[in-house]
C-alpha positions, -999 to 999 in steps of 0.1 A, spaced: 47 -386 -150 22 -364 -169 36 -340 -194 25 -303 -190 30 -273 -211 47 -256 -182 60 -264 -147 45 -232 -133 18 -209 -145 12 -176 -127 -21 -158 -132 -15 -121 -128 15 -99 -136 16 -78 -104 44 -78 -78 35 -112 -64 31 -129 -98 63 -115 -112 85 -123 -82 71 -159 -81 77 -164 -118 113 -152 -116 120 -173 -86 106 -204 -103 126 -197 -134 158 -194 -113 150 -229 -99 151 -242 -135 114 -244 -141 94 -236 -173 72 -206 -164 45 -185 -180 25 -155 -168 -11 -151 -180 -22 -115 -178 -52 -98 -194 -39 -62 -193 -25 -44 -224 8 -39 -205 23 -61 -178 25 -48 -142 -9 -54 -126 -28 -30 -103 5 -20 -86 19 -4 -118 -13 8 -136 -39 19 -111 -26 14 -76 8 18 -60 29 36 -87 2 59 -101 -9 72 -66 27 77 -55 37 94 -88 6 117 -85 17 125 -49 53 134 -60 40 156 -89 16 175 -66 44 181 -40 67 194 -68 41 216 -85 28 232 -54 61 236 -36 45 220 -5 79 210 10 90 246 10 58 261 24 74 267 58 97 294 43 70 311 22 46 338 33 22 325 6 22 293 -14 29 296 -51 0 280 -69 -2 266 -104 -33 265 -124 -53 232 -127 -42 228 -163 -5 231 -154 -9 207 -125 -28 182 -146 -3 183 -174 26 179 -150 9 148 -134 0 133 -167 36 137 -181 52 123 -150 28 94 -149 34 85 -185 71 85 -181 72 67 -148 48 39 -158 63 35 -192 98 31 -177 85 6 -152 68 -16 -178 101 -16 -198 120 -28 -167 94 -55 -160 94 -68 -197 132 -69 -196 132 -89 -163 108 -114 -176 127 -118 -209 160 -123 -192 145 -150 -170 129 -168 -200 94 -163 -187 67 -164 -214 39 -138 -212 5 -151 -224 -19 -122 -231 -55 -130 -223 -80 -138 -196 -74 -170 -177 -101 -194 -164 -96 -228 -148 -109 -256 -170 -97 -284 -147 -72 -290 -118 -42 -286 -141 -57 -268 -170 -65 -232 -180 -84 -218 -209 -69 -184 -220 -92 -161 -240 -77 -132 -260 -96 -106 -279 -80 -89 -309 -99 -64 -331 -132 -78 -318 -124 -114 -324 -119 -137 -295 -97 -168 -296 -93 -193 -268 -66 -219 -262 -56 -243 -234 -26 -242 -212 -16 -269 -187 8 -268 -158 19 -288 -128 16 -259 -103 -3 -226 -104 -2 -193 -85 -32 -171 -83 -20 -135 -81 -48 -115 -97 -50 -88 -71 -80 -67 -62 -103 -41 -77 -123 -13 -60 -154 -23 -41 -184 -8 -58 -216 -14 -39 -248 -12 -59 -263 17 -39 -234 40 -48 -243 58 -82 -209 57 -98 -208 77 -130 -170 79 -138 -169 117 -135 -183 131 -103 -187 99 -83 -156 77 -88 -134 51 -74 -96 51 -70 -90 35 -105 -107 65 -121 -85 89 -102 -54 71 -113 -65 71 -149 -74 108 -150 -64 130 -121 -93 155 -116 -92 190 -102 -126 195 -85 -133 226 -64 -143 203 -35 -143 166 -27 -158 141 -3 -137 110 3 -157 80 16 -133 57 35 -105 66 59 -82 38 50 -48 39 33 -61 47 -2 -87 72 10 -62 92 32 -35 92 5 -58 108 -20 -75 131 6 -41 146 15 -31 149 -21 -62 169 -29 -57 190 3 -22 198 -8 -38 213 -40 -58 235 -16 -90 216 -26 -114 214 4 -117 178 16 -141 159 38 -133 123 48 -162 101 59 -152 70 79 -177 45 95 -152 35 122 -144 57 152 -107 59 143 -86 60 112 -58 35 105 -64 14 136 -34 -7 130 -10 23 134 3 34 168 -21 59 184 5 87 191 13 87 154 -23 89 144 -29 117 169 -1 137 153 -13 129 118 -49 138 126 -37 172 141 -18 179 109 -49 171 88 -70 194 110 -45 222 106 -48 219 69 -86 221 70 -94 185 62 -127 176 78 -129 142 94 -164 127 99 -155 96 120 -181 71 132 -204 82 104 -218 62 75 -235 71 42 -273 71 43 -279 83 8 -260 97 -22 -279 117 -48 -268 140 -76 -280 174 -84 -290 187 -118 -253 194 -125 -243 159 -116 -226 169 -84 -229 145 -55 -252 153 -25 -245 131 5 -266 125 36 -249 109 66 -266 87 91 -267 116 116 -286 137 91 -257 159 81 -257 170 45 -225 172 25 -222 188 -9 -191 187 -32 -181 187 -68 -168 151 -65 -171 120 -44 -143 95 -42 -154 61 -28 -125 41 -13 -143 19 13 -126 -14 5 -115 -36 -23 -125 -70 -36 -106 -99 -51 -106 -100 -89 -116 -137 -90 -152 -136 -104 -142 -149 -138 -114 -174 -128 -136 -205 -127 -127 -213 -92 -158 -234 -88 -143 -260 -112 -114 -266 -89 -130 -265 -55 -117 -232 -43 -142 -209 -26 -134 -172 -21 -148 -152 9 -175 -125 6 -149 -100 -6 -133 -123 -31 -102 -131 -11 -86 -165 -10 -77 -184 22 -42 -199 22 -19 -217 46 2 -188 60 34 -209 60 32 -224 25 6 -201 7 -12 -231 -6 -49 -229 -12 -73 -258 -4 -58 -274 -36 -22 -282 -27 -8 -276 -62 -25 -241 -64 -10 -212 -45 -22 -177 -40 -3 -145 -30 -6 -107 -29 -36 -86 -23 -59 -115 -31 -51 -131 2 -57 -100 23 -37 -80 48 -12 -64 46 -18 -61 8 15 -42 2 36 -45 -30 67 -53 -8 51 -81 11 33 -94 -20 67 -99 -37 80 -119 -8 48 -140 -7 52 -148 -44 89 -158 -39 80 -181 -9 51 -197 -28 74 -206 -58 101 -220 -34 76 -242 -16 60 -253 -49 92 -268 -61 107 -281 -29 133 -254 -24 142 -251 13 126 -221 30 139 -207 62 109 -195 81 113 -158 87 100 -142 119 113 -108 109 90 -78 110 81 -61 77 76 -23 74 43 -6 66 44 25 45 15 49 39 22 76 12 -1 102 26 11 138 30 28 136 54 40 100 51 34 74 78 56 43 84 56 16 110 74 -16 120 71 -39 150 49 -35 180 28 -5 188 29 8 224 -6 -5 230 3 -40 216 34 -42 238 16 -32 270 -14 -56 262 12 -84 263 23 -74 297 56 -61 286 75 -34 305 84 -8 280 99 27 278 90 51 250 114 74 232 100 103 212 119 125 187 103 154 169 117 165 136 119 200 151 146 187 174 169 179 144 188 205 124 178 188 92 142 192 101 147 230 104 167 231 71 139 213 53 111 233 71 98 199 81 92 204 118 59 186 123 72 151 120 75 126 149 95 94 154 86 70 182 107 41 195 95 14 218 121 -4 240 118 -34 262 129 -24 297 142 -58 306 165 -66 277 167 -30 262 158 -43 228 139 -23 202 103 -35 199 88 -11 174 93 21 154 66 45 143 70 76 122 49 104 108 65 130 85 82 135 52 107 107 45 90 83 70 89 55 45 127 57 40 136 63 76 117 32 88 143 9 73 169 20 99 145 7 126 138 -24 105 175 -33 105 180 -26 142 149 -45 152 155 -75 130 191 -78 141 180 -77 178 196 -43 184 183 -18 209 187 14 229 224 10 234 231 9 197 208 38 188 220 60 216 257 53 210 259 53 172 270 82 151 246 95 124 255 119 96 248 155 105 225 170 97 200 143 89 165 133 98 180 99 108 194 116 139 159 114 152 166 77 161 194 89 185 172 116 199 144 91 206 168 66 221 183 92 245 148 104 253 139 69 265 173 64 281 170 95 302 137 83 317 147 47 324 149 38 361 185 41 373 185 3 380 180 -3 343 209 18 331 243 5 321 276 21 326 
């Protein structure tokens, strides 16, 4: 048997990498994480998930957005106060998260190797570290590897990024700007999260999306409600439109021409039309692994193995759904398979959460998906204005939608738009994955007053419209 420095080396310290490393350690393996950032955590901690959600929470707090229903006029803070509040909250939140991660890795005897990893052979990495302008390189060997390097913003050459008025999402996370107006290119998750954050600051926002619809993987009733709320707030959606040219005026402000000839002017442009895998310097050509055109890696969906059986990949680098929550589970499953630990294949649905303002959350089938499969379904709708808690919070524009199978009365999917959606979805997750349905939701007792009561309202809404032959005593 060949001796290696480690049983398992993980490249990347994000959610997938950390969870895989901890799982392998708990299986009694020697583990190291190679990470080239100053602090551990990956994109999730430093430029992606946590920064954008922390910025969101800061903006909601500073602007008093949640209380707007009860105010004749919204209290506004100046841009300096808002920026200082965001900066302080970001620094505290991310600092605390890094401490927690460092503690977890230390408790599990996981070694962190600072530097940039590059494959030098099937079981060998070269790790380069720069300190005070001097670069040192050393070699690390392992029996198994996990690639969990994540993604970075897609930056096409024809977009004149300048780091100040034409930026990507990493730039926003690093230094939250306060422009007088902004154009967001890309109507995906990241683009809409930041578009609604800026709108909450009463900054005029235009979203340009090449597709005819936003968030096509979300139930259409939810998107209709969400789109209506965006329109009420003055967010302009240019759907089915692409960028023809982007220029800058003498002040450096972007000037955009769309493919239909429309001209858009703003103080800032945020480009969020996609991300690419951060694999360009990994030396994949030396081990026979070829990424796709967006730098993503193909894996066996059951085992998470790449074309090289001892090398696994997990997280954003393997594509949809590219969520921190699912990335963690992918990392754990990869480590379990790598070292022969029995894995029970899970067919359970996982929740999607979009931290726009308002939030969107989803689990299970959409209505269109269920009907396309020929299923007979009944739909239950609950509006937050139908709950006492919604009135107390002033949160009356939210919507919860449940989809039930008419034949066995089981819950097939839950879709929510409104504040608290990403928390509420877990009730639906539990009921769905435990094969519950309309009888449980309509008969159970929820705390009063809560937004969770919307589940009962939705179940009763569906129950009242079911054919009498389908009802039970």
